[in-house]
C-alpha positions as CSV (number, residue, x, y, z in Angstrom):
1,G,-51.7,4.7,-127.8
2,L,-51.1,6.1,-124.3
3,A,-47.3,5.6,-124.4
4,G,-47.1,7.6,-127.7
5,M,-49.2,10.4,-126.1
6,L,-47.0,10.5,-123.1
7,S,-43.7,10.6,-125.0
8,S,-45.0,13.3,-127.3
9,C,-46.1,15.5,-124.4
10,S,-42.9,15.1,-122.5
11,G,-40.9,17.1,-125.0
12,Q,-43.1,20.2,-124.7
13,N,-42.2,23.3,-122.9
14,L,-44.9,23.1,-120.2
15,P,-45.9,26.1,-118.0
16,T,-44.4,25.9,-114.5
17,G,-45.7,26.9,-111.1
18,P,-46.2,25.5,-107.7
19,D,-47.5,21.9,-107.4
20,N,-49.3,22.5,-104.1
21,R,-48.2,19.1,-102.7
22,E,-49.0,20.3,-99.2
23,L,-52.7,20.7,-100.2
24,R,-53.0,17.1,-101.4
25,Q,-54.3,15.5,-98.1
26,L,-56.3,12.4,-98.9
27,T,-59.7,11.7,-97.4
28,S,-61.5,8.4,-96.9
29,H,-63.9,9.3,-99.8
30,R,-63.3,7.0,-102.8
31,V,-65.1,7.4,-106.1
32,A,-65.4,4.9,-108.9
33,V,-64.9,6.4,-112.4
34,Q,-65.4,4.4,-115.6
35,V,-64.4,5.8,-119.0
36,G,-65.2,3.3,-121.7
37,T,-63.9,-0.1,-120.5
38,Q,-61.3,1.4,-118.2
39,S,-62.1,1.9,-114.5
40,F,-60.4,4.2,-112.0
41,I,-60.6,4.5,-108.3
42,V,-60.2,8.1,-107.1
43,T,-59.4,9.0,-103.5
44,L,-60.6,12.5,-103.0
45,Y,-58.4,15.3,-101.5
46,D,-59.6,17.3,-98.5
47,N,-60.7,20.6,-100.1
48,P,-64.0,22.4,-100.7
49,T,-63.9,21.8,-104.5
50,A,-63.6,18.0,-104.0
51,Q,-66.3,18.1,-101.3
52,D,-68.6,20.0,-103.7
53,L,-68.0,17.3,-106.4
54,L,-68.9,14.6,-103.9
55,R,-72.2,16.3,-103.1
56,K,-73.1,16.3,-106.8
57,L,-72.5,12.6,-107.4
58,P,-73.6,10.4,-109.1
59,L,-72.9,12.0,-112.5
60,S,-72.9,10.6,-116.0
61,L,-70.6,12.7,-118.2
62,K,-69.2,12.4,-121.7
63,A,-65.4,12.2,-121.8
64,S,-63.2,13.6,-124.6
65,N,-59.5,13.9,-125.2
66,Y,-57.9,17.4,-124.7
67,P,-55.8,17.9,-127.8
68,G,-52.1,18.1,-127.3
69,Y,-52.1,17.1,-123.6
70,G,-52.4,13.9,-121.6
71,E,-55.8,14.4,-120.2
72,K,-59.4,13.5,-120.7
73,V,-62.0,16.1,-119.9
74,L,-65.6,15.8,-118.6
75,R,-67.6,18.9,-118.9
76,L,-69.9,19.6,-115.8
77,P,-73.4,21.0,-116.1
78,H,-72.7,23.3,-113.1
79,P,-69.5,24.8,-111.7
80,L,-67.8,23.5,-108.6
81,S,-66.9,25.6,-105.5
82,M,-63.5,27.4,-105.7
83,N,-63.6,28.4,-102.0
84,G,-60.0,28.2,-100.6
85,A,-58.6,27.1,-103.9
86,P,-55.0,28.1,-104.9
87,P,-54.7,30.3,-108.0
88,G,-53.7,27.3,-110.1
89,D,-52.1,23.9,-110.0
90,N,-49.5,21.7,-111.6
91,P,-51.2,18.3,-111.6
92,L,-49.5,15.1,-110.5
93,I,-49.9,12.0,-112.7
94,P,-52.3,10.2,-112.4
95,E,-54.7,12.6,-110.8
96,I,-58.0,14.3,-111.4
97,G,-58.6,18.0,-111.1
98,Y,-61.1,20.7,-111.9
99,Y,-60.5,23.5,-114.4
100,A,-62.9,26.3,-113.4
101,P,-62.6,28.5,-116.6
102,G,-63.8,25.5,-118.7
103,Q,-66.1,24.0,-116.0
104,W,-64.7,20.5,-116.5
105,I,-63.1,17.7,-114.6
106,A,-59.8,16.4,-116.1
107,L,-58.3,13.0,-115.8
108,Y,-54.5,13.6,-116.1
109,Y,-52.5,10.7,-117.5
110,G,-49.7,12.8,-119.0
111,P,-47.9,16.0,-118.0
112,I,-49.7,19.3,-118.7
113,G,-47.8,21.8,-116.5
114,Y,-49.1,24.6,-114.3
115,W,-52.4,26.3,-115.2
116,S,-54.3,29.0,-113.5
117,G,-57.8,28.0,-112.5
118,K,-56.9,24.3,-111.9
119,V,-57.7,22.7,-108.6
120,K,-56.7,19.1,-107.6
121,L,-59.6,16.8,-106.7
122,G,-58.1,13.4,-106.1
123,S,-55.4,10.8,-106.6
124,V,-56.2,8.1,-109.2
125,R,-55.5,4.4,-108.9
126,L,-56.0,2.5,-112.1
127,G,-58.4,-0.4,-111.5
128,K,-57.6,-3.9,-112.8
129,K,-59.9,-5.0,-115.6
130,G,-63.1,-6.1,-114.1
131,E,-62.2,-4.8,-110.6
132,W,-65.2,-2.5,-110.4
133,D,-68.1,-4.7,-109.2
134,G,-70.7,-2.7,-111.2
135,V,-72.7,-1.6,-108.1
136,Y,-73.5,2.1,-107.8
137,R,-73.2,3.1,-104.1
138,W,-75.1,6.2,-103.2
139,Q,-75.6,8.5,-100.2
140,G,-78.2,11.2,-99.6
141,G,-78.0,12.8,-96.2
142,K,-78.0,10.0,-93.7
143,H,-79.5,7.5,-96.1
144,M,-77.3,5.3,-98.3
145,G,-77.6,2.2,-100.4
146,E,-76.7,0.4,-103.6
147,A,-78.2,0.3,-107.1
148,A,-77.7,-1.7,-110.2
149,T,-77.7,1.4,-112.6
150,L,-76.6,5.0,-112.4
151,A,-80.2,6.1,-113.1
152,Q,-81.4,4.0,-110.1
153,A,-78.8,5.5,-107.8
154,K,-79.6,9.0,-108.9
155,Q,-83.3,8.4,-108.2
156,A,-82.6,6.9,-104.8
157,V,-80.5,10.0,-103.9
158,E,-83.3,12.3,-105.0
159,Q,-85.9,10.3,-102.9
160,A,-83.6,10.4,-99.9
161,V,-83.2,14.2,-100.2
162,L,-87.0,14.6,-100.7
163,L,-87.6,12.5,-97.6
164,G,-85.2,14.6,-95.6
165,T,-87.0,17.8,-96.8
166,R,-90.4,16.4,-95.8
167,Q,-89.1,15.4,-92.3
168,L,-87.5,18.8,-91.8
169,Q,-91.0,20.4,-92.3
170,L,-92.3,18.3,-89.4
171,F,-89.9,20.1,-87.0
172,Q,-90.3,23.7,-88.2
173,D,-92.3,26.1,-86.1
174,E,-95.7,26.7,-87.5
175,G,-95.5,30.4,-86.7
176,G,-92.7,30.8,-89.2
């Protein structure tokens, strides 16, 4: 179980480096993450990488365990911005981060040490069983709403973006 994984990782010689605590400024943006039957509430940090992730939501990704470390990884279809990111990070537990070389988001539940190419994304709060209400909340530009499924939320965001693009054309100068 998780306790066994945590104790087996704690005896490892983990790489060391700065933990960048001063860069962990929380925002008001909260994201619901569900892996299997476990739900997490993630409060995003104020950095360009986390903001880029927020723009790409909603996402449905496959999670897998990273062998030998206390983390689950979710490979992204497209990379996130690394603008203003430190060279690496030593994740706090529990936390999510982005690993640029592997193009994945990691949910850290055990110590992994410092790694180059890691950027912290947000602080994790474990949700109580059944805490997530099952409603997908979406936002596209100035439009927002709720949907019953991830597919419906994604479709609503796409429609909102398309509507914004059509409205933008109304205000463009016909002369180019």
